N, C-alpha and C positions, 0 to 999 in steps of 0.2 A: 692919550696923553699928558704929562703933567712938565711944564714946562720953569714953573719953581726952581728955585736950589736945591740941587740933589746930593743927598751923600752918598747913598751906596747903591751896585745895582744888584740883586737876589738872581743866581741862575739855579734852577731847579736840574740837576744832572739825570743822566737813566739808570747810573746806580744808588739812588735815593739819598746824594747827597747834594747838600745848598751851598754853592761858592758865592762867598761876597765880595765883589768887588769895589776898586775907591773910584768915586766918578770922574775925580780931575788926573788923577794918574794910569788909571785904565792895569792896575797891579791890582791882584789876589790878595785880600786883608784877610779871610780865614775859609777854611775848608768844615764844614760842618755836618753830622749825620744827623739827616731830615728823617720826614717820615717814615717808619718803615710797612704802608699798610699792602700788600700784593702787588701794587706798579707803580712808575716813578709819579712825582707829581706832572699831573699834562696843566695845570693852570692855579695862578696863587693870586691875591689880590689884598692889601693892606687892609680891617674894616675902618669906615672914612670916620667914624665916632671918633676913633685913640690914635690919631696921628700928629697933634699938635707934641709939640716939643715937651711940654709941662708934663705934658700925663705922666702918672708914676708906671705905666703898662700900655703895651700897643699888641697887637694879633693880627694872626692871618690867617686868613681862610684861603683853601686848596680843594683840589677835586687830583681823586686819579680816574682812574680807570671805572668805577662804579662806587666812590664813597668823595663824602665832604667830608673837611675835617679842620679843626682850627689851631692853631698855634702859637704859642707865647712867643713876645720878641724881647731878646735878641736871639735868633736858635743859638744854642752850645750844644746839641748831641744829645741833653738830657732829653729820653723816651717818654715823662713822664708830663714833660711840657708840653706834651700836643696827645690829639685824639679824634678819634673819625669811625666814622657809623657809616653802612649803606644804606646813597639814598636811592641809587636807582638799579633793579634787579639786572636789566638790560645793558647798564652802560650810562655813564654820566656825559654829556656833552658841552656841557658849559655852564657858568654858575655866575650872577653878581649880588651886589652886596647893595641895602639900603642907604640911603644918605645916613642914617644915624650910625649904622651897623648894628640895630639889632635883630636885623632880619636877612636873610639869604634866600635867594632864588636859583635853581638849579633846573636844569634842560636836560628829559631825556634825550634818548634815540631814539629809536624806531619805535618803540612806546608812545612819542610825541605828550608826552604828560612833563609839567610843569609844578613843583613843588615850594613851599614855602616854609623856612626852615629860624625857628627862633633862636636866636643865639642864647648860650645859660655861660655864661665867661665867671661866674664865679663855683657853678662847678670844677671848670678847668683850672682855677688855681688851686680850690680846694685837692685836686687829683695832685697836680706836683709839687703842693704841700705836703701831701701824704708818701710822696716818692720820695723822700728822703732830701738830707741839703749836701752841699759839699760835695765828695766825690761816692756820696753813697750810691746814687742811682747810674755810675759809670763803673762801677763793679762788676755790677748786677748784670752789665752786656761782657764779661769776659767768662772762662770756660773758668765756673769754679768758684766764682764770687773771689773778693778781698781773701777770704782761706784759703783758695784752691792753687793747683797747681804751677798755673801759668804766672800769676801774683808772685809766688814765690819765686821764681824763674825771673821777672822780671828784678827784683829786688838783687838778686844776686850778679845780673847782670851790671846792675848800676855798680856793686862794687870791682867790679873784674874791669868795666870803663874808666874809675878812678886809679884802680892801681896801674890801666896802663897807660894812664896819660902821666901818672906818674914816674915811670922807668919802670921795668920787669924788675932789673936787675939792680934797684935803689934798696938800701942799706939801713936807712933812713927811718923814724919811726912814720907812719904813714897819714896822712893827713884827712881824714875821713868826713865826708861831707853829704850834705843831702841831693845834691845838683850834682850833673854833669857836664860837661863841655858840651855847648849844641854841635859841634862837630860829630859827637858820636853817635849823635840819634839815627842816624841811617844804620850802623850797625846791630844795633839793641832792636831794630824794626826788622830788620833780616834776621837776627835769633829767635825773635818771637814766630816766625811765619807770613810777615809781609814784605815782598818784597818790590818795593816802589819804584819807578821810574827815575832816570835824575832830573827828570821837570819835578813830580812830584816832592825828589827830595829838596830842590832849590825852594818848591812852594813851603814846604814843610819849616824850613831854616828860616826863610823870610818871615812868615805867619808869626813863628816865637821873637826873629830880631826885633822886627817894629814895633811888636806886641804896645809896649810902652813910649815908642818914640814921641805921639804925641801929646805926651804927658809931662815926660820928664826931659826929652830931648836926646834921651843915651839909649844906646842898642843893647839888646838883654843876650849876654851870651851863653848863659847857662839853664839847663830847663831841670824843675825838680822832677819827683815822682807822677808827682799828681798831674801834672800839666802833661808832661811825656804819657801817660795813660787818656788823656783828652785825644791827645794827638796820634794817639796810634789806631783809637776805637773811630773817631770821626775823620780819618785819611785812607782805614782800609775800607775795603770792598766791603758792605752790607752782608754780605753772602757769599763770599767767596768766587772764584771761579771756576764754573761747574761745568761737568764733562759733555754736557750741550754747547757749551760758546767754544771747546776745545774742537768738540768733531765738526762745528759749523767752520773753525777755521778751516781746518784740514780742508773740507770740501769747496773751502773756497780758494786755499794754495795748493791745493795736488790735483791729486785725478783718483778715478776709480778703476779697480781690477776688476777681472771678470765674476771676481768671487765677491764682491760688491767692496771689498777692504779699502777705505781712504787710504793713499800715502803720497809722501810728498818726495819727489825728487833732490838728490843729497845735491848735486850742482845750485837746483834753483834758491834752495834754502840757504845756504853759505853765502850766497848774493843776495839775498832778501837781507838777512840779516848784516851783512855790511853796509848794505844800502838804503834801504825804507825803513822807517821811524828812528829810534834813537839808535843809529848802527850802531856797531860791535867793530873795535879792533881787531887784525889778525891775531895780537895777543891774547886779548880777550878772548876770541873763539877757541885759542891752544890752550887757556885754564881751564876754557868751561869744558871742554869737549874731553881733556884729559882724563877730567876729574868723575864726568858722568860718564863715561866707559872706563872706570875703573882706573888706568893707567897710574893717576894720583890721589889714592885713595883719600889721603886725610885734606885734598883740597887747598884752597887758596896761593898763597905767593907774599915775598917777602915784602914791608911795605919799609919806606925810606924812614928812617930815625926810631925804628923798634927792631931790628936785627942788634943779635948780641955779637960781641965786639970778637968774638971766639969761632963762631958762624962762617961756615966757608961761605962766597960766595954764591948764590943760588943760580946763577948762568947755566950750572950744568940741568937745572932741573928744566931753566926755560927754554933747553937746548931742546929738552925730550917731548916736551909740551907742543914744541914748534913740530918736532916730528912727526906727533902723535894726528897732528892738522895734517900736515901732509902725506899720511898715509891715508887720512879719511876724503882727501882730496880726489886722491888718484887712485883709491882702491877700485877692481872694476866693478862692483856692484855694492853699491850700499843706498837704499833708501831707508826714509824713517815713515814709520807706521806709529798708530793712534797707538797704539800701548807704550813709545816711548815717552820716559817718568820726566824729561828733559821739557816737554815741551809745552809744559804749563807754564814754565816760565821765559820761554820764547814767545808765548802770544803778547803778554806785556811787552817787551821789546817791538814785536812789529808794528803793534795798534796801541802806542802809549797813551793818545786820544782819540779815542772811537768819533767817528763822526756817524753817531746817531742822532734826532731832533733833540731838542731841549727845549726849556720854555725862560723865557726870561720876565724880570719884573722889574720894575724899575721905584724903590723907594723915595718916599720923600723924606 
């Protein structure tokens, strides 16, 4: 344990992200994509010879289930700033660094072997340089790269958000810019297929809002497309939600039929959605189920401030949604099976912060 004044606390999470906490205020500063080499980080340590504040760079050593790796600090989600190799075929249990940071000792598991590794930081820096500058490494992490369909959609969504913020019925010349308000970030995230929880949305917005506060004393209220791309890559699950995870959730929440199919009781599911995790209101449930069951194919609902004056009050559609929920609540027989498409989003509501083990590192 280090008792000198601390700046940040790093936590390696199960979904291959690294979260940086402010030591004094215990708030999340940044969430960055960590090394994605098979398994999450089991242990990490700053190389001792590069921890002084006057050094031009510092480095982080870490292990996964069977690999030893190095990461250039600060972590920013750039995959070229990290490297790893297999150190123990049967798995690595722990490691430590020499006092000068030039060597790393790794201990295996059942093989009872200890290896001594020499660090080559010049090779790591060269790989990071060859990986590209600015946003080039991040373009590689989205489907199709910079010229792909996903990035073109992102550009379109930025213009849509500007139209939305300036008013749909506005007849004045549009003021085109390269940024969107911070409040529009969740909508673009969902349009790209990433559905963060409310807590994750707050973390993303606070990360951007306070990013320049220490240097300028001002809040950041807008985000450009480059900053948004980094947010999207660093906050989304590295490999998405797998069908195996959904199946495990069904096994935990539901029961097995005689034919081996996993089911969740309708009443229990609705109770869980309204009482556990980031619980939903009855209005939210009515909206979501009416869209998923085809009763409101267009989905969504009117938002205050964006309704056109000649559009009638949305109470009728709200009543129909609530009615569909009543049918769902009181229908004689209705269970949720594994093939239900909406359960992929239900999992994130029930388990916004999974209680899985993580590793904590305190940085000097």
